[in-house]
C-alpha positions in Angstrom: -1.0 -10.1 -2.7 2.0 -8.1 -3.9 4.1 -11.2 -5.0 6.8 -10.5 -2.4 7.8 -7.2 -3.8 6.7 -3.7 -2.8 4.2 -2.0 -5.1 5.9 1.2 -6.3 3.6 4.2 -6.7 4.8 7.6 -7.9 2.7 10.2 -6.2 3.7 13.8 -7.1 1.6 15.4 -4.4 -0.4 14.5 -1.3 -3.6 14.7 -3.4 -2.3 11.7 -5.5 -2.5 9.3 -2.5 -5.4 6.9 -2.8 -7.4 5.9 0.2 -7.8 2.3 -1.1 -6.6 0.2 -4.0 -7.9 -3.0 -5.7 -5.2 -4.9 -3.8 -6.2 -3.5 -0.4 -9.9 -4.3 -1.3 -8.9 -7.9 -2.1 -6.8 -8.3 1.0 -9.5 -6.8 3.2 -12.1 -9.1 1.7 -9.9 -12.1 2.3 -9.2 -11.2 5.9 -12.9 -10.7 6.6 -13.6 -14.1 5.1 -11.1 -15.5 7.6 -13.0 -13.9 10.5 -11.0 -10.7 11.0 -12.9 -7.6 12.0 -12.1 -3.9 11.6 -10.1 -4.6 8.5 -11.7 -2.3 5.9 -9.9 -1.4 2.7 -8.6 2.0 4.0 -7.1 0.4 7.2 -5.5 -2.4 5.1 -4.0 0.2 2.7 -2.5 2.1 5.7 -1.1 -1.3 7.0 0.4 -2.0 3.5 2.2 1.3 3.6 3.5 0.8 7.1 4.6 -2.8 6.4 6.5 -1.8 3.2 4.1 -3.6 0.8 3.6 -0.2 -0.9 6.2 2.5 -1.7 4.1 5.7 -1.4 7.0 8.1 -0.9 6.5 11.3 -3.0 8.6 11.3 -6.1 10.5 14.3 -4.8 11.4 12.4 -1.5 14.9 11.0 -1.5 13.6 7.8 0.0 11.4 7.1 -3.1 14.3 6.1 -5.3 16.0 4.1 -2.4 12.8 2.1 -1.7 12.1 1.6 -5.4 15.4 -0.3 -5.7 14.3 -2.8 -3.1 12.1 -4.5 -5.6 
């Protein structure tokens, strides 16, 4: 769903964090089709953040640049 590379977002404040994205919507829908339960788009987006599929570090965070280089 992310072509083997983390999706790099550039949030400037906590208000810039989305609860879901089109990618988390698609992944959630695919998992539900395969019989998974409790895999709504919000839960899937949180999983994507935890698994490193999405770099959602604030732009001011020192880890943002480090993680962005991992692409």
